[in-house]
N, C-alpha and C positions, 0 to 999 in steps of 0.2 A: 506494503500498500504506499508504501514513505517512496518508494522509489516511484510509484507512477505517477505520487506529487510532484514528482519532483521534475519531473517530464511534461505534464501538464504545464508546471511552471514556463519549464525549456518553448512549450510551443504558444505557450503565451503571446513572451520577449521574444519567439515570432515575428510573431501576426503587429505584435506591436512598433516591430523596424520597422516592418514590412507598407507597415499603413501611415510611419516614421515619409518613405522614400514616396514613396505614393501622395499625399500629400502636404507633406513640409509640414509635421503636426511634431509640438516640441516643444524644448526650450534651447536656447546656444548663448552662449556668457562667450563677450568680445571685449577686450581689448582696446584702447590707440594710447600714444606717448602723448603728451601733450605739444609738442611742438605739429603736431599731421592730424587731432579729431577737430578741431575749426576750419578745417580747410574739405573738409572730404568724409567725416561724422552729419552732420543734417542730412546727406547728400538720401547716404550712406542705406539709412535707417530705414529714411522717406517709402526710397524702392527697394528693398528687400521687407519692407509690412505689408506693400501690394504684392509683390510677385510669394512674400507665406503668412497669407495673413491666421494662419493660423498655428502660427508661430508665437512664442515670446521669445523678443529680444532684451538679452541683456551685458545692459553699455559700462564699461567701469575704465573711466580715465586712468592714466600714475604712469610714474617713468620707468623706462626697460626691467629693470631689477626684480622692481614690483609686479610689475607686469610676465616677466619670468618665474616668477616662483608662484606666481596662480592660476598658472599653470598649467605646475609640474605640481602642486596640492593635487589637483583638478576646479578649482574654480572657473577657471576661465578653458571654453573651443579650441581659443584664438584670439593672438597678437597683431596689431597692427606695430608695426615698429620699427624699424634703422639697422641695420647691418655697423659692423657686424656682434652675434650672440656669444658666446664664445659656452655653449655648455651641451656638455654630451643627452645628457636628455631631450636637447629643443632641436626639434627639425623646424628648417624656416626655406620659404619657396620665394624669390624671388619675385616683385610682382614689377621693380619697376626701378631706375635709376634718376634721378632729379637733379635739379641743379642748383647750385648756390650762386645771387645775384647782388649785384653790388647798388644798396638800396641805398641812396642819400635826396635830397633837396635841391635846390635853385642856388642854394649857397654857397656849396662848394664849385668850385668849378668841374669838378673830378663827372658830374653829370651832365658837361658841354659837350663830352665826348660820347659814339656811339659802341669805343668800344676801353676798358679798363686794364693796362696789364697790375699784374700784381703787385709790383716795388712801390708801387704811383698808393697802396695804401696805407704805408707806414708815412705818408704826407696828412692825414691829418684823422681829428680824435675820431674813435671809436667807441663803438655801442657791443660795451659783448656780449653775450649772454654765457650762462654760469655753467662750472663745465658740470653740473649737476641733471642737466642733458644731453644728450649723445650731440644732438646737435648743438650742444655749446663745445661737451670735445669732442666730437668734430672737426667743427673751423677752430678749433686752437689748433690741433693737430699739422691742420695746413699746412700754418700759416704759422709753424714751428719745421716745417719738415722745405717752404719756401724762406724761411730762412727771413724774417718778416718779426719789424722792431711797430709794434701795434704801440700808437701812445693812447691804448686804452681810458679812457674819461668815466663811463659807467659799463662797471656789470649790477646786471639784475637777473633773478631768475626770469625773466616773463619772455615770448618772444611777442607780447601787444605792447608790451612796455620797454622793450626794442623800439616794435614798429612805431610808438608814441613820440619815440626820442631824440629819433630820426628823420619825425616830420615837423618837430619844432623846431629840427636844424642845428642837434649840441651835435649833429654825426654822424657816422656814415657806415655799414654794419655789410656782412654775411644776411644772407637772407635766399630761406626757398622759395624757387619760383612760384610752388604753391599761393607765399603770401603774395609775390607778388600777381599773383593772375585772378587772386581771390578782391585786389583792391580795387576798390571805381572812387578812390576818395579826388584822385589828382595832383596830394598832397607830394608822393615820392617819386621818386625818377627810378629806374630798375633796370640794370647797365651789366652787362654782361663780361665774365673778365675772358683776357686771354693765351694764347698757350692751358700752360698747364689750368684745367681748371679747375671750380672747391664742386664736391657734390655729393651727396648720400647715393645710397640702394637704402631704399622698399621692397617689405616685405613681412609677406604672413609667420604666423609664429604659432607652430603646433606642437605636443608634448613627442619627440620619439618613438616611445610606445604604442603608439592607441595611436587606431584606426582611425585617418576622419571623417564623422559623419555626413552625409544626407548633406544638411543645413550649412553645418563648414567647407565644406566648398564647393558648394553655390554664392555659402557672405563673399572671402572667400575673390570670387569669379566678379562680385560686382561690386570689391572692393575694388580690383588689377582695374576694371574699365571709366569708370567715374577720379581717381583719383591723378592727376591732379587739374582742380577744376577748370571750365573752361573759361 
């Protein structure tokens, strides 16, 4: 009797999984890092909710280390972050490579040029994002590799603060292309960097020892098609 009960439960699980695949039912927990979430999260949630109205979507925002730990603890199914992630328990799927652009106002002559030379960044006050964010760490690493000696006038922990400081003419910075594409204010001018341009790789992170669910795969597909903003 006990064995029959277990077999019955297994059959119920099989039926439930088939229903999830066919109807898109279930719960999906996803996470985004703060330097990605503002540019893609609203559209992704909207589209996912339209395509899978029977799914409960749980959304979390946090730093890379937090998302990685939540994936390991099975609190998250998918994390949208940037590479690299050095953890053997995490599987990553690269979604796109996003360039970083020089952001400035007309106050600085750098804005009058179509393309910026890397070494020119030394000549202007620089607004830096804290290294607690992977984006801040990536910018710092790029500047170190290019032997830059930045004149950092402000360190901040929020990308929106970096953007506001630039708009006020306090300095220049390196920001994601997604920020430039979503900025409709007209206060900031964005320019590409010549030569070895700074960039970041956006990826979907999942647990290396767990199979991705149907809903997780579909969610990753939607993020890939919706990021960056048009």
